[in-house]
Backbone as numpy.savetxt, mean C-alpha at the origin, in Angstrom:
# Nx Ny Nz CAx CAy CAz Cx Cy Cz
11.87 -18.53 -5.78 11.37 -17.07 -6.24 12.62 -16.11 -5.36
13.64 -15.57 -5.70 14.44 -14.83 -5.35 13.99 -13.63 -4.61
14.30 -13.02 -3.17 14.59 -12.37 -3.11 14.68 -10.92 -3.30
13.60 -10.36 -2.92 13.56 -9.08 -3.83 14.12 -7.60 -3.46
14.75 -6.87 -4.59 15.56 -5.80 -3.88 14.76 -4.75 -2.85
15.65 -4.25 -2.24 15.88 -3.74 -0.64 14.64 -2.42 -1.26
13.41 -2.52 -0.87 12.58 -1.13 -1.19 11.11 -1.43 -2.01
11.34 -3.06 -2.75 10.54 -3.47 -3.36 9.05 -3.13 -2.75
7.62 -2.93 -2.95 6.78 -3.36 -2.05 6.56 -4.89 -2.53
5.68 -5.29 -1.34 6.00 -6.77 -0.99 4.83 -7.39 -0.71
4.10 -6.33 0.29 3.49 -7.37 0.85 2.22 -6.12 1.60
0.91 -6.31 1.82 0.04 -5.27 2.18 -0.83 -6.08 3.33
-1.41 -5.19 4.33 -2.37 -5.87 5.32 -2.87 -4.83 6.16
-4.01 -5.17 6.77 -4.87 -4.01 7.04 -5.23 -4.84 8.63
-5.53 -3.57 9.31 -6.46 -3.91 10.99 -7.89 -3.70 10.65
-8.74 -5.12 11.51 -10.30 -4.85 11.53 -10.79 -4.99 12.32
-11.46 -3.89 13.21 -12.72 -4.43 14.24 -13.10 -5.42 13.69
-13.86 -5.46 12.78 -14.85 -6.43 12.46 -14.11 -7.33 10.81
-13.67 -8.12 11.38 -12.55 -8.89 10.27 -13.81 -9.51 9.46
-14.55 -10.23 9.94 -15.56 -11.25 9.25 -16.14 -10.26 8.09
-16.68 -8.68 8.34 -17.15 -7.92 7.53 -15.95 -6.96 6.37
-15.02 -7.43 7.00 -14.03 -7.25 6.19 -13.47 -8.06 4.99
-13.68 -9.38 4.82 -13.69 -10.38 4.47 -14.78 -10.50 3.39
-16.20 -9.95 4.05 -17.23 -10.25 3.12 -16.81 -9.14 2.28
-16.84 -8.13 2.50 -16.58 -6.66 1.83 -15.80 -6.91 0.56
-13.97 -7.10 1.03 -12.98 -7.51 -0.18 -13.14 -8.72 -0.78
-14.08 -9.89 -0.15 -14.48 -10.88 -1.24 -15.46 -10.61 -1.94
-16.25 -9.52 -2.02 -17.12 -9.33 -3.34 -16.45 -8.68 -3.97
-15.97 -7.30 -3.70 -15.35 -6.30 -3.73 -13.99 -6.55 -4.89
-13.28 -7.74 -4.20 -11.81 -7.80 -5.17 -12.21 -9.42 -5.77
-13.11 -9.90 -5.03 -13.12 -11.77 -5.43 -11.82 -12.27 -4.50
-11.86 -11.98 -3.11 -10.88 -12.27 -2.08 -11.11 -13.55 -1.75
-10.42 -14.93 -1.47 -10.52 -16.00 -0.60 -9.79 -16.06 0.22
-10.13 -16.27 1.50 -9.23 -16.53 2.80 -8.98 -17.36 3.35
-7.74 -17.68 3.76 -7.44 -19.16 4.65 -8.06 -19.13 5.89
-7.49 -19.98 6.91 -8.09 -19.77 8.52 -6.86 -19.17 9.02
-7.54 -18.45 9.78 -7.37 -17.23 10.83 -5.81 -17.82 11.87
-4.83 -17.58 11.51 -3.79 -18.17 12.34 -3.47 -17.98 14.12
-4.40 -18.51 14.79 -4.16 -18.03 16.10 -3.16 -17.63 17.00
-1.93 -18.51 16.18 -0.55 -17.94 16.87 0.09 -16.65 16.66
-0.77 -15.79 15.41 -0.19 -14.96 14.93 -1.24 -14.01 14.93
-2.22 -13.61 16.23 -2.87 -13.09 16.23 -4.51 -12.77 15.48
-4.57 -14.10 15.23 -5.56 -14.23 13.73 -4.97 -13.58 12.65
-3.99 -14.03 12.22 -4.03 -13.38 10.97 -4.37 -14.02 10.05
-5.14 -13.36 8.99 -5.71 -13.87 7.93 -5.42 -13.90 6.49
-4.90 -14.88 6.02 -4.27 -14.31 4.16 -5.58 -14.32 3.73
-5.12 -13.25 2.55 -6.40 -13.17 1.54 -5.52 -13.85 0.21
-6.46 -14.60 -0.51 -6.06 -15.44 -1.86 -6.82 -14.76 -3.35
-6.03 -14.82 -4.57 -6.77 -15.01 -5.42 -6.03 -16.29 -6.43
-7.07 -16.86 -6.48 -6.76 -18.43 -7.44 -5.62 -18.88 -6.34
-6.00 -18.85 -5.38 -4.91 -19.64 -4.63 -3.47 -19.01 -3.96
-3.36 -17.62 -4.76 -1.74 -17.53 -4.47 -2.26 -15.91 -3.43
-1.38 -16.18 -3.00 -1.69 -14.93 -1.32 -1.45 -13.28 -1.86
-2.44 -12.80 -1.72 -2.23 -11.41 -1.99 -2.39 -9.96 -0.94
-2.91 -10.46 0.05 -2.74 -9.27 1.32 -3.41 -10.49 2.67
-3.54 -9.45 3.61 -4.04 -9.92 4.79 -4.94 -9.14 5.59
-5.69 -9.83 6.70 -6.43 -8.94 7.32 -6.56 -9.54 8.70
-6.11 -8.68 9.64 -6.37 -9.07 11.25 -6.92 -8.22 12.39
-7.36 -8.96 13.27 -7.77 -7.74 14.40 -6.80 -7.05 14.81
-7.39 -5.87 15.37 -6.48 -4.74 15.76 -5.83 -5.27 16.98
-4.78 -4.35 17.10 -3.98 -4.49 18.72 -4.78 -4.01 19.30
-4.55 -4.36 20.90 -5.18 -3.78 21.44 -5.05 -2.12 21.70
-5.69 -1.25 22.08 -5.66 0.28 21.61 -5.71 0.74 20.35
-5.69 0.15 19.35 -5.56 0.21 17.94 -7.19 0.12 17.22
-8.33 -0.21 18.09 -9.45 -0.45 17.56 -10.23 0.50 16.99
-11.01 0.62 15.81 -11.35 1.35 14.81 -10.36 2.22 14.34
-8.85 1.97 13.70 -8.38 2.58 13.44 -8.00 2.04 12.24
-8.56 1.72 11.29 -8.31 0.60 9.98 -7.83 1.56 9.20
-6.77 0.76 8.58 -5.77 1.06 7.71 -5.10 0.21 7.05
-4.75 0.55 5.76 -4.17 -0.39 5.21 -2.52 -0.10 5.11
-1.62 -1.11 5.41 -0.20 -0.76 5.20 0.79 -1.58 4.20
1.15 -0.98 3.69 2.01 -1.78 2.45 3.64 -1.76 3.17
4.25 -3.01 2.98 5.24 -3.33 2.91 6.48 -3.38 2.38
7.63 -3.09 2.65 8.78 -2.44 1.67 9.73 -3.51 1.94
10.46 -4.83 1.05 11.32 -5.48 1.25 12.70 -4.97 1.74
12.90 -5.99 2.58 14.56 -5.21 2.94 15.14 -6.80 3.28
16.69 -6.86 3.15 17.19 -7.80 3.21 17.69 -8.42 4.96
17.61 -7.32 5.54 18.07 -6.96 7.18 17.00 -6.23 7.70
15.99 -6.20 8.32 15.06 -5.42 8.45 15.41 -4.63 9.88
16.28 -5.50 10.87 17.00 -4.52 11.84 18.08 -3.22 10.98
18.59 -3.47 9.84 19.72 -2.69 9.42 18.76 -1.32 8.69
17.25 -1.86 8.41 16.63 -0.71 7.27 15.94 0.31 8.57
15.90 -0.69 9.90 15.06 0.07 10.75 16.26 1.30 10.98
17.55 0.92 11.51 18.16 1.75 11.96 18.59 2.91 10.67
18.65 2.59 9.35 18.17 3.90 8.73 17.15 4.74 8.03
16.02 3.99 8.55 14.94 4.98 9.20 15.09 5.86 10.04
15.37 5.33 11.36 15.99 6.43 12.41 16.89 7.73 11.81
18.26 6.76 10.78 18.84 7.75 10.85 18.50 9.24 9.78
17.34 8.61 9.33 16.91 9.71 8.20 15.98 10.49 8.31
15.67 10.57 9.94 14.20 10.98 10.51 13.46 10.77 10.25
13.10 9.11 10.21 12.00 8.49 10.50 11.73 7.98 11.89
10.95 7.42 12.27 10.31 7.01 13.82 10.08 5.53 13.07
10.62 4.29 13.75 10.43 3.00 14.19 9.07 2.80 15.03
8.08 2.43 14.56 6.69 2.39 15.43 6.70 1.18 16.19
7.48 -0.03 15.56 7.50 -1.27 16.19 8.59 -2.14 15.51
9.20 -1.92 16.74 10.79 -2.93 16.70 10.92 -4.40 15.90
11.50 -4.31 14.93 11.49 -5.45 13.98 11.45 -6.79 14.99
10.41 -7.68 14.66 10.01 -8.89 15.46 9.90 -9.93 14.63
10.18 -10.73 14.68 10.45 -12.31 13.86 9.05 -13.09 13.95
8.68 -13.36 12.71 6.85 -14.22 12.81 7.16 -15.49 12.34
7.73 -16.26 13.54 8.28 -17.61 13.00 8.95 -17.88 12.02
8.64 -18.83 11.19 9.82 -18.87 10.13 9.59 -18.06 8.80
8.16 -17.41 9.01 7.79 -16.47 7.56 8.64 -15.26 7.45
9.42 -14.30 8.46 9.79 -13.81 7.79 9.82 -12.55 9.22
10.55 -11.39 9.26 10.74 -10.70 9.82 9.73 -9.11 10.06
9.25 -8.59 10.38 8.33 -7.47 10.58 8.84 -6.10 10.99
8.64 -5.02 10.77 8.64 -3.62 11.55 7.79 -2.94 10.78
7.67 -1.94 11.84 6.72 -0.77 11.00 7.09 0.74 11.89
7.11 1.17 10.46 8.06 2.63 10.41 7.12 3.89 9.91
7.60 4.90 10.25 6.81 6.39 9.57 8.10 7.29 8.88
7.86 7.73 7.65 8.66 8.81 7.02 8.50 9.95 7.89
9.66 10.86 7.88 9.30 12.21 8.82 8.31 13.07 8.22
7.34 12.81 7.30 5.84 13.48 7.30 4.53 12.69 7.87
5.08 11.13 8.25 4.43 10.52 9.21 3.43 9.63 8.30
3.55 9.25 7.43 2.92 8.12 6.73 3.34 7.29 7.08
3.05 5.84 7.52 3.30 4.67 8.09 3.26 3.97 7.15
4.39 3.08 7.20 4.20 1.63 6.55 5.32 0.53 6.74
5.17 -0.43 6.19 6.05 -1.89 7.29 7.31 -2.27 6.76
7.94 -2.61 6.99 9.19 -3.79 6.50 9.18 -4.82 6.58
9.53 -5.70 5.61 10.01 -7.31 5.42 10.52 -7.66 5.17
11.23 -8.46 6.73 12.26 -9.29 5.77 12.03 -10.83 5.26
11.87 -11.23 4.01 11.11 -12.52 3.76 11.86 -13.54 4.67
11.36 -14.36 4.98 11.94 -15.77 5.24 10.89 -17.16 4.11
10.27 -17.78 4.82 9.29 -18.54 3.79 8.52 -17.86 3.43
8.37 -16.97 3.59 6.63 -15.83 3.21 7.44 -14.79 2.54
7.70 -14.85 1.39 8.63 -13.56 0.57 7.61 -12.32 0.16
6.03 -12.49 0.32 5.16 -10.93 0.17 4.45 -11.58 -1.17
3.99 -11.03 -2.04 2.81 -11.45 -3.12 3.02 -12.44 -3.64
2.17 -13.29 -4.09 2.13 -14.56 -4.84 1.62 -14.03 -6.24
0.90 -12.98 -6.29 0.10 -12.89 -8.03 0.25 -11.29 -7.95
0.23 -11.26 -9.31 0.29 -9.75 -9.67 0.02 -9.89 -11.45
-0.65 -8.25 -11.39 -1.27 -7.90 -12.85 -2.81 -8.98 -12.84
-3.44 -9.72 -12.43 -4.52 -10.16 -12.00 -5.45 -9.52 -11.14
-6.55 -9.88 -11.64 -7.70 -8.72 -10.68 -7.44 -9.20 -9.30
-7.64 -8.30 -8.15 -7.63 -8.91 -6.92 -6.03 -8.48 -6.55
-5.24 -8.65 -7.00 -3.83 -8.40 -6.56 -3.49 -7.15 -6.44
-2.48 -6.69 -5.49 -1.50 -5.36 -5.68 -1.64 -5.03 -6.89
-1.24 -3.64 -6.97 -1.14 -2.88 -8.29 -0.03 -1.64 -8.09
-0.32 -1.02 -7.40 0.36 -0.09 -6.96 0.22 0.79 -5.79
1.13 1.90 -5.37 0.80 2.39 -3.99 1.57 3.89 -3.98
0.78 4.51 -3.38 1.72 6.32 -3.78 1.45 6.78 -2.35
2.67 7.51 -1.55 2.71 8.22 -0.46 2.10 9.75 -0.77
0.71 10.16 0.37 0.27 11.19 0.41 0.90 11.84 1.37
1.41 13.06 1.08 1.63 14.04 2.12 2.20 15.36 1.65
1.68 16.09 2.89 1.61 17.67 2.86 3.07 18.34 2.41
4.10 17.56 2.80 5.30 18.00 3.38 6.02 16.89 1.89
5.70 16.95 1.14 6.66 15.96 -0.08 8.45 16.09 0.07
8.68 17.34 0.60 10.33 17.49 0.91 11.25 16.47 1.57
9.96 16.11 2.82 10.25 15.34 3.79 10.57 13.42 3.08
9.47 13.70 2.60 9.64 11.79 1.96 10.69 11.48 0.75
10.39 13.08 0.45 11.86 12.96 -1.39 13.16 12.88 -0.64
13.58 13.36 1.04 14.72 13.30 1.21 14.75 11.56 1.83
13.91 11.51 2.33 13.86 10.16 3.23 13.90 8.62 2.23
12.80 8.68 1.43 12.63 7.12 1.33 14.28 6.73 -0.08
14.23 8.06 -1.03 15.54 7.61 -1.37 17.56 7.23 -0.67
16.99 8.08 0.58 18.09 7.76 1.27 18.09 6.44 1.87
16.64 6.02 2.19 16.84 4.86 2.50 16.64 3.19 2.29
15.92 3.87 0.95 15.73 2.48 -0.02 16.65 2.58 -1.19
17.60 3.35 -1.37 18.58 3.73 -2.54 17.36 3.80 -4.16
16.63 4.61 -3.73 15.63 4.76 -4.96 16.31 6.07 -5.83
16.49 6.05 -7.05 16.09 6.49 -7.77 15.02 7.74 -7.79
15.04 8.88 -8.41 13.29 9.59 -8.57 13.25 10.61 -10.00
11.73 10.22 -10.15 11.78 11.37 -11.58 10.42 11.97 -10.68
10.16 13.33 -11.41 9.56 14.14 -11.32 8.34 14.66 -12.19
7.18 14.31 -12.51 5.96 14.56 -13.35 6.39 16.09 -13.41
6.12 16.04 -14.67 6.46 17.82 -15.56 4.62 18.13 -15.57
4.20 18.56 -14.61 2.62 19.08 -14.49 2.89 20.16 -13.44
2.67 21.37 -13.94 2.29 22.14 -13.11 0.98 22.50 -11.65
0.47 21.67 -12.30 -1.19 21.67 -11.79 -1.12 20.24 -10.42
-0.22 19.27 -10.29 0.16 18.63 -9.90 1.92 18.13 -8.96
2.01 18.08 -7.81 3.74 17.52 -7.63 3.04 16.12 -7.20
3.80 15.46 -8.00 3.95 14.06 -8.26 5.16 13.37 -8.58
5.81 12.70 -7.83 7.41 12.15 -8.09 6.97 9.91 -7.95
7.83 9.95 -8.58 7.71 8.17 -8.59 9.31 8.00 -8.14
9.28 7.03 -7.25 10.57 6.39 -6.65 11.17 5.11 -7.88
12.18 4.63 -8.21 12.69 3.97 -9.15 13.35 2.82 -8.41
13.44 1.75 -8.79 14.99 0.68 -8.12 15.12 0.01 -9.87
16.09 0.29 -10.04 17.08 0.28 -11.20 15.76 0.79 -12.31
15.61 0.13 -13.00 14.35 0.22 -14.11 13.08 0.01 -14.09
12.91 -0.21 -12.56 11.27 -0.26 -12.86 10.93 0.87 -11.31
9.68 1.27 -11.60 9.05 2.07 -10.92 8.08 1.89 -9.88
8.43 1.78 -8.23 8.25 0.78 -7.41 7.26 1.47 -6.46
7.14 3.07 -6.59 5.95 3.76 -5.82 6.45 5.39 -6.11
5.01 5.80 -5.67 4.66 7.27 -5.78 4.39 8.27 -4.75
4.85 9.55 -5.11 4.39 9.82 -4.05 3.86 11.38 -4.26
2.88 11.72 -4.09 1.69 12.93 -4.31 1.66 13.85 -3.16
1.46 15.01 -3.64 1.98 15.98 -2.41 0.24 16.35 -2.19
-0.57 16.08 -1.36 -2.01 16.56 -0.64 -2.37 17.62 -0.90
-3.40 18.16 -1.94 -3.68 19.28 -1.51 -5.31 19.64 -0.98
-5.60 20.40 -1.05 -6.77 21.27 -0.27 -8.14 20.66 -0.32
-8.05 19.71 -1.04 -8.74 18.43 -1.21 -8.94 17.50 -0.13
-8.08 17.53 0.77 -8.02 16.88 1.75 -8.11 17.21 3.31
-9.24 17.18 4.00 -9.33 17.98 5.07 -8.44 17.86 6.22
-7.99 18.67 6.60 -6.66 18.82 7.45 -6.59 17.99 8.51
-7.20 17.00 9.12 -7.16 16.11 9.65 -6.58 14.83 9.30
-6.66 14.59 7.84 -6.17 13.57 7.19 -4.82 13.74 7.38
-4.12 12.97 8.12 -2.60 12.61 8.30 -2.10 12.12 6.66
-0.58 12.40 6.93 -0.01 12.00 5.49 -0.14 9.84 5.64
-0.29 9.72 4.56 -0.40 8.25 4.57 -0.17 7.37 3.11
0.20 5.83 2.66 0.38 5.23 1.74 -1.03 4.54 1.48
-1.37 4.86 -0.12 -2.25 4.65 -0.56 -2.42 3.95 -1.38
-2.93 2.43 -1.33 -2.52 0.85 -2.09 -3.61 0.80 -3.02
-3.25 0.76 -3.99 -4.51 0.21 -5.40 -4.37 -1.54 -5.50
-5.84 -1.66 -5.81 -5.90 -3.07 -6.17 -6.61 -3.43 -7.72
-5.98 -4.12 -8.40 -6.08 -4.61 -9.84 -7.79 -5.01 -9.72
-8.54 -4.20 -10.55 -9.73 -4.74 -10.76 -10.05 -4.52 -12.20
-11.09 -5.77 -12.89 -11.67 -6.03 -14.19 -11.96 -4.68 -14.88
-13.04 -4.37 -13.59 -13.56 -3.23 -14.25 -13.95 -1.98 -13.44
-13.43 -0.87 -13.22 -13.34 0.28 -12.21 -14.71 0.28 -11.37
-15.17 0.61 -12.73 -16.69 0.79 -12.71 -17.88 0.08 -12.05
-17.76 -1.36 -11.92 -18.09 -2.16 -11.41 -17.57 -2.36 -9.90
-16.46 -2.31 -10.00 -15.70 -2.61 -8.63 -16.55 -0.82 -7.67
-16.78 0.12 -8.19 -16.60 1.40 -7.58 -18.81 1.12 -6.81
-19.61 0.52 -7.87 -20.62 -0.01 -7.59 -21.06 -1.02 -6.73
-19.94 -1.71 -6.96 -20.07 -2.85 -5.89 -19.57 -2.85 -4.23
-18.65 -1.63 -4.07 -17.86 -1.26 -3.21 -19.19 0.13 -2.27
-19.58 0.42 -3.42 -20.90 1.57 -2.40 -21.94 1.08 -1.56
-22.49 -0.35 -2.67 -23.73 -0.43 -2.42 -23.30 -1.42 -0.72
-21.98 -1.98 -0.95 -21.89 -2.19 0.88 -21.39 -1.38 1.70
-21.62 -0.09 1.40 -21.50 0.63 2.55 -19.82 1.58 2.28
-19.22 1.15 1.11 -17.97 2.13 1.22 -18.60 3.37 0.54
-17.22 4.42 0.70 -17.30 5.86 0.34 -16.59 6.04 -0.99
-16.78 6.61 -2.13 -16.10 6.90 -3.06 -15.66 8.21 -2.46
-13.87 8.57 -2.85 -13.73 9.42 -2.43 -12.88 10.15 -3.91
-13.02 9.63 -4.61 -12.26 10.48 -5.92 -12.64 9.32 -7.11
-12.95 10.16 -8.32 -12.89 9.37 -9.56 -14.48 8.88 -9.79
-14.68 7.91 -10.62 -13.88 7.26 -11.35 -12.98 8.18 -12.44
-11.42 8.06 -12.59 -11.12 8.71 -13.44 -10.10 7.92 -14.53
-10.16 8.66 -15.65 -8.87 8.13 -16.83 -7.61 8.46 -16.19
-6.69 7.34 -17.17 -5.37 8.02 -16.73 -4.59 7.26 -17.91
-3.05 7.78 -18.12 -2.34 6.54 -19.13 -1.97 5.65 -18.19
-2.24 5.16 -16.84 -1.82 4.14 -16.42 -3.13 3.15 -15.94
-4.74 3.52 -16.16 -5.51 3.10 -16.11 -6.54 3.87 -15.60
-7.67 3.56 -15.57 -8.81 3.88 -15.07 -9.08 3.54 -13.65
-9.01 4.29 -12.57 -8.81 4.14 -11.00 -9.66 5.19 -10.39
-9.83 4.59 -9.15 -10.80 5.52 -8.48 -10.39 5.45 -6.77
-10.74 6.29 -5.66 -10.24 6.04 -4.35 -11.40 5.95 -3.15
-11.35 5.28 -2.73 -12.29 4.59 -1.77 -12.57 4.85 -0.37
-12.97 4.76 0.70 -12.93 4.65 1.82 -13.60 3.05 2.33
-13.46 2.04 2.99 -14.47 0.53 2.95 -15.26 1.29 4.00
-15.73 0.19 4.95 -17.08 0.53 4.99 -16.53 0.54 6.84
-15.27 0.24 7.14 -14.58 0.31 8.59 -13.97 1.72 8.19
-13.32 2.64 6.94 -12.92 3.78 7.04 -11.54 3.32 6.15
-11.10 2.51 6.30 -10.13 2.08 5.77 -9.64 2.82 3.92
-8.71 3.62 3.91 -8.58 4.12 2.36 -7.81 3.01 1.58
-8.46 2.71 -0.17 -7.71 1.77 -0.87 -8.35 2.34 -2.41
-7.41 2.38 -2.95 -7.82 2.67 -4.31 -8.30 1.43 -5.50
-8.65 1.57 -6.64 -8.98 0.32 -7.27 -8.49 0.85 -8.89
-8.05 -0.30 -9.22 -7.58 0.33 -10.80 -7.50 -1.18 -12.16
-8.28 -0.31 -12.49 -8.56 -1.29 -14.34 -7.06 -1.10 -15.00
-6.24 -1.26 -15.63 -5.19 -1.06 -16.13 -5.23 -1.54 -17.28
-6.43 -2.03 -17.87 -6.25 -2.70 -19.12 -7.36 -1.15 -20.18
-7.91 -0.86 -19.43 -8.35 0.69 -19.89 -7.72 1.81 -19.65
-7.06 2.15 -20.65 -6.14 3.63 -20.58 -6.29 4.60 -21.35
-6.01 5.65 -21.31 -6.43 7.05 -21.89 -5.38 7.93 -21.94
-4.85 8.81 -22.92 -3.84 9.68 -22.86 -2.37 9.40 -23.19
-1.57 10.25 -22.93 0.16 9.84 -22.90 0.26 9.75 -22.01
1.51 8.84 -21.92 2.35 8.95 -20.47 3.05 10.32 -20.06
3.24 10.72 -18.92 3.64 12.24 -18.59 5.05 12.11 -18.75
5.61 13.68 -18.97 6.88 13.70 -19.31 7.58 13.76 -17.66
8.78 13.22 -17.70 9.53 12.83 -16.42 10.81 13.49 -16.40
10.85 14.29 -15.31 12.09 14.83 -15.12 13.29 14.19 -14.38
14.39 13.78 -14.40 15.29 13.07 -12.98 15.64 14.04 -12.14
15.30 13.49 -10.74 16.05 14.79 -10.07 16.71 13.92 -9.12
């Protein structure tokens, strides 16, 4: 597998105070199975679909208990150089580039409006091993109240081109790498309580959106939005029982025409 272009979403993980609870929840809702916890790396535990790595769960770092959230990692050929670009363009480096054995090098950062994301310089672990199948990563969007900050930052750091959706009712933009659309940016509206900070929302693929919602809410998740039909699929936003936000999407059930986009 070739090294992915800089800025490609390549991995997702989340910290959970109750790792076993998270494994049980996502195992039921997304069909994940789990490998052994890696005690050498803070009990980092990978999730699999049909034997292919799709995500990971890990206990919180000291002081971060009770702060469960999903983190999307963007590929980089040189994590230190990307971290420097983050700083140069108004972002913050929250965790300096750190080598993780021969797996690769990780870094945590935030864009200027506060959404946290990871940077991953792949070694033996290049990232997602499955796509387009139930349980695999599907898509992600940066939710922010200050879209102009995100729109200035991401293309400067990752060489994205951008397109704006032509819709007076929503401020939504996509970031592209060449011909591939890799990330979305949504302006947060009044439906978001003021205490909710900017964040990156990760979508996982499911066979049936409504079935996934039913399983998730039965297990203690909270439905935040949807289900809603779109040209991209039927999707819904949830918070898991430990408070981590994520979305599910059935990309085989589409409705409506693709939106018109303007290059920006």
